[in-house]
KEKE-3310 file (N, C-alpha, C; in steps of 0.2 Angstrom, whole numbers, plus 5000, padded with zeros to 4 digits):
npx = (5116:5116:5105:5111:5120:5112:5106:5103:5087:5081:5079:5073:5067:5070:5067:5052:5043:5052:5055:5046:5045:5045:5030:5025:5012:5009:5005:4988:4977:4959:4953:4963:4962:4949:4950:4960:4954:4943:4951:4958:4947:4943:4945:4951:4960:4956:4949:4952:4939:4931:4934:4931:4917:4913:4918:4912:4919:4926:4934:4947:4950:4952:4962:4973:4973:4977:4989:4997:4995:5003:5015:5018:5019:5008:4999:4998:5001:4994:4999:4989:4977:4967:4973:4974:4972:4979:4979:4994:5005:5017:5033:5031:5039:5040)
npy = (4967:4981:4993:4998:4988:4978:4965:4968:4974:4970:4979:4994:5007:5001:4992:4992:5001:5011:5020:5029:5045:5055:5063:5062:5054:5038:5033:5027:5014:5014:5003:5000:5011:5010:4998:5002:5013:5006:4998:5008:5014:5004:4997:4985:4971:4965:4951:4944:4940:4947:4960:4959:4958:4970:4979:4976:4971:4959:4943:4941:4953:4960:4953:4956:4970:4971:4965:4974:4985:4981:4980:4993:4997:5001:4993:4979:4962:4949:4934:4924:4911:4913:4923:4940:4958:4975:4993:5002:5014:5022:5028:5028:5020:5004)
npz = (5095:5086:5078:5067:5064:5060:5049:5031:5027:5038:5048:5056:5046:5034:5019:5008:5014:5018:5009:5009:5014:5030:5033:5021:5011:5006:4989:4987:4982:4978:4984:4994:5002:5007:5015:5024:5030:5037:5046:5053:5060:5069:5085:5088:5080:5064:5054:5037:5032:5040:5036:5023:5023:5030:5021:5009:4998:4988:4994:4988:4983:4995:5001:4992:4994:5007:5007:4999:5007:5018:5013:5011:5024:5032:5037:5049:5051:5062:5068:5072:5077:5067:5055:5058:5056:5058:5058:5056:5061:5052:5057:5070:5082:5088)
capx = (5117:5112:5101:5116:5123:5107:5106:5099:5080:5078:5079:5068:5069:5072:5061:5048:5041:5058:5056:5041:5048:5040:5025:5023:5007:5010:4999:4984:4971:4953:4952:4967:4959:4943:4952:4964:4949:4940:4956:4959:4941:4942:4949:4954:4961:4950:4951:4950:4932:4927:4936:4927:4910:4913:4919:4908:4924:4927:4940:4953:4952:4954:4969:4977:4974:4981:4996:4999:4996:5008:5022:5019:5020:5002:4995:5002:4997:4995:5000:4985:4974:4965:4977:4970:4976:4977:4982:5000:5007:5024:5036:5030:5043:5037)
capy = (4970:4988:4994:4999:4982:4973:4963:4972:4972:4968:4985:5000:5012:4998:4989:4996:5007:5015:5025:5035:5050:5058:5068:5059:5048:5033:5033:5021:5013:5015:4997:5001:5017:5007:4994:5006:5017:5002:4996:5014:5015:4998:4997:4978:4969:4962:4946:4945:4939:4953:4966:4958:4959:4977:4984:4974:4969:4951:4941:4941:4960:4962:4950:4960:4977:4970:4963:4980:4990:4978:4982:5000:4998:5004:4987:4974:4956:4945:4927:4921:4905:4915:4929:4946:4964:4981:4998:5004:5021:5023:5033:5027:5014:4999)
capz = (5088:5085:5072:5062:5062:5058:5042:5027:5026:5045:5053:5055:5041:5028:5015:5004:5017:5020:5003:5011:5019:5035:5031:5014:5011:5000:4985:4989:4978:4981:4988:5000:5006:5010:5020:5029:5034:5042:5051:5058:5064:5074:5091:5088:5073:5060:5049:5030:5032:5043:5032:5017:5025:5032:5015:5003:4993:4988:4998:4984:4983:5002:5002:4988:4997:5013:5005:4997:5013:5022:5009:5012:5031:5035:5041:5052:5052:5068:5066:5076:5074:5060:5054:5058:5054:5061:5055:5060:5059:5051:5060:5077:5083:5093)
cpx = (5113:5109:5106:5119:5118:5107:5102:5092:5077:5077:5074:5071:5072:5066:5057:5045:5046:5058:5051:5044:5043:5036:5022:5018:5009:5004:4995:4979:4965:4951:4956:4964:4953:4945:4956:4959:4945:4945:4957:4953:4940:4947:4953:4955:4955:4953:4949:4943:4928:4928:4932:4920:4909:4913:4915:4912:4925:4934:4946:4955:4955:4961:4974:4978:4978:4988:5000:5000:5001:5015:5023:5020:5014:4998:5000:4998:4999:4994:4996:4982:4971:4968:4972:4975:4974:4981:4989:5002:5014:5027:5035:5034:5040:5042)
cpy = (4976:4988:4995:4993:4976:4971:4967:4969:4970:4974:4990:5004:5008:4994:4994:5002:5012:5021:5030:5039:5053:5063:5067:5054:5044:5033:5026:5020:5014:5009:4998:5006:5014:5003:4997:5010:5012:5000:5002:5015:5010:4999:4990:4976:4966:4956:4948:4944:4945:4959:4965:4960:4967:4981:4982:4972:4962:4950:4942:4949:4963:4959:4954:4967:4976:4969:4970:4985:4987:4980:4989:5002:5001:4999:4982:4968:4952:4938:4923:4915:4907:4922:4935:4952:4970:4986:4999:5010:5022:5029:5032:5020:5010:4994)
cpz = (5088:5079:5066:5059:5060:5051:5038:5027:5033:5050:5052:5050:5034:5025:5011:5007:5019:5015:5005:5016:5024:5032:5024:5015:5005:4996:4987:4984:4981:4986:4995:5004:5010:5016:5025:5033:5039:5047:5056:5062:5069:5079:5092:5081:5070:5055:5042:5029:5034:5039:5025:5018:5026:5025:5009:4997:4993:4992:4994:4984:4990:5003:4998:4991:5003:5012:5003:5003:5018:5019:5010:5019:5035:5038:5043:5052:5058:5066:5072:5073:5067:5060:5054:5057:5057:5058:5059:5057:5058:5054:5068:5078:5089:5094)
residu = (MET:SER:ARG:LYS:ASP:SER:PRO:PRO:GLY:THR:GLY:ILE:GLY:GLN:GLY:PRO:ALA:ALA:ALA:ILE:GLN:PRO:GLY:GLU:ALA:PRO:PRO:LEU:SER:ASP:HIS:GLU:LYS:VAL:ILE:LEU:GLU:ILE:LEU:VAL:SER:CYS:LYS:THR:SER:ARG:THR:GLN:ALA:GLN:LEU:SER:SER:ALA:SER:GLY:LEU:GLY:ARG:GLY:VAL:VAL:VAL:GLY:ALA:LEU:GLU:SER:LEU:ARG:GLU:LYS:GLY:LEU:VAL:ILE:GLY:PHE:ASN:THR:LEU:VAL:GLU:SER:TYR:ALA:ALA:ARG:PHE:PRO:GLY:ILE:GLU:VAL)
# end
């Protein structure tokens, strides 16, 4: 199945992050900026607890920021024993 033939919402360039054009930065809240800056500066993924500790933000705020950043295509979650997160860079196909 080629990208052209893939079901809606499953291919590259689809979903909420698709509305962001190359060279455009999506609008970020202050909490999202803090979490994204931490993830970009790390060489490995981080858990919600680690992000909460590093940012000084409450766990609920971190979870909300991560969900929003995932919707914007700026963060990826890893389904490990304890879910962890890393920054991803839109426009770079993997």
